[in-house]
N, C-alpha and C positions, 0 to 999 in steps of 0.2 A: 377092831371091827371097822372096815372101810365103808365108804358111802355105797348105798345101793345103786346099782345101775338102773336108770330109768329106761323104759321102753320108748322107742321112737314114736312121735306123735303120728296119728293116722287121720286127723281131721284138719280142716282149714284153721279152725280156732286153735287147736293144739300146735300146729306148725307155726302160726304167727307168734304164739307165746314163746316157742322155742327160738325163733329167729330174732325176737326182740322187736321193739316198736320202731316205726319210722319217726325218729325224734325231732325232725325239723321239716319245714316246708317253706316254699317261696310262692308268690303269685306271679305267674309268668304269661298267662294268656288273657286276652281281652274278655272282660265279663266275669273272670274268675273271682270268687268271693270267699271270705272266711269270717265266721262268727265266733267270737271268743270272749273269755274274761282274762284279765291280766293277773299273773300269779308271781311276778318278780320284777326286779329292776332291769332296764335294758343293758345289753352287753355290747361293747365295741369290738368288732371282729375284723380281721384282715381277709381280703378276698382277691382272687385273680379272675378277671373276666375278659375274654378276647385278648389275652396277653398283657392286660393292664392291671396293675395293682390298685386296690381301692380299699375302702372301709365300708362295712355293712353294720347294721344294728340287729342284734338277736333279741327278740321280744319273747320272754317266757309266757306262754298262754295255755289255756285249756279250752278245747273245742268239744263237740259231741263225741269225737273219736278219742278224747283224752288229752294228755299233755303233748305239746309241740313247742319247739323253738321256731317262732315265726321270724324268718330272716328277711330283712328289707333294707332299703337305702336310708340314708340319714334324713332325706327330705320327708319321707313318710314317718320316720321316727319322731321328727320335730312336730309334725301334724298330730300324731298320736298324743304327744306330751301335752298338747293344748286341751285334751280331754281327761287328763289325769284325775281331776276332781270326781269323775263318775266311775272310775275303775272299781271302787268298792261297792257300787250300787247297780251298775248296768253292764250288760254285755255290749260289745262293740262289733260292728260289721265293717270290713274293709272290702271294697270292690275295685278291681283294676280296670282301667279304661286305656287300652293301647295294645297293639299287637306284640307278639313275642319278640324280644330283642329290642324293643323301642325304649331307649333310655329316657325319653321324654313322656313316658306313660303317666297318666293322671290317676290319682287314687281318691276314691270317695270314701269318707269315713262317716258312718251312721251310728249314733248312739241308739241302741235297741231299747225302745221304751217299755216293752213288756217285762214285768218283774218275773214272770214264769221262766223266761229264757235265762235270766241271771241265776235264778234259783236252781234250775236244772244243771247248768254248768258248774255252779258252786258245789252241788252235790257230787258231780263227777270228780271235781277237784279234791273234795274231802275223802273220797273213796280210792282214787287212783293216783293222786299226785304226791310226790315226796320231793322236798327241796333238792336232794342229791341228784335228781333227774336233770336239773338244769346243767350241772357240770358235764354230765355224760353227753347231753345233746350239743353243748358248745363244742366239745371235742370232736364229735361226729361231723357237725356242720363245718368246722374249721378244716377238717381233712378233705371234705368234698370241695370246699371253696378254694383250697390252695392248689388244686390240680387243674 
């Protein structure tokens, strides 16, 4: 007996489950922000931007939308590392200050003080996150960053 063929999805929610998640994100616009909890160690990744090869940091995080690999530069990765002691107790917010394409953009890191934010994201992580998702997102992000 073979696998049953599933009917095609007919809703936005169904289609998005069918297509899979957007497993990685970047902050590229002025004022853009992300609130997350950290769920894994950083990963060094190779990238190509405007014809130049470089290195980026993949940060495994969970946001209100679920798991993402937050891809950023080494400078922000080092700044995040300074807050490692609160990764198990607080959510983190990162805000970009600088126009798109500005290699000298500044990043503001805020430790979110509300325990409810951390608890909400921790619950999402416990329900929707699996360690194997990190490898999948690294592969997907690497493909995008190498083109």
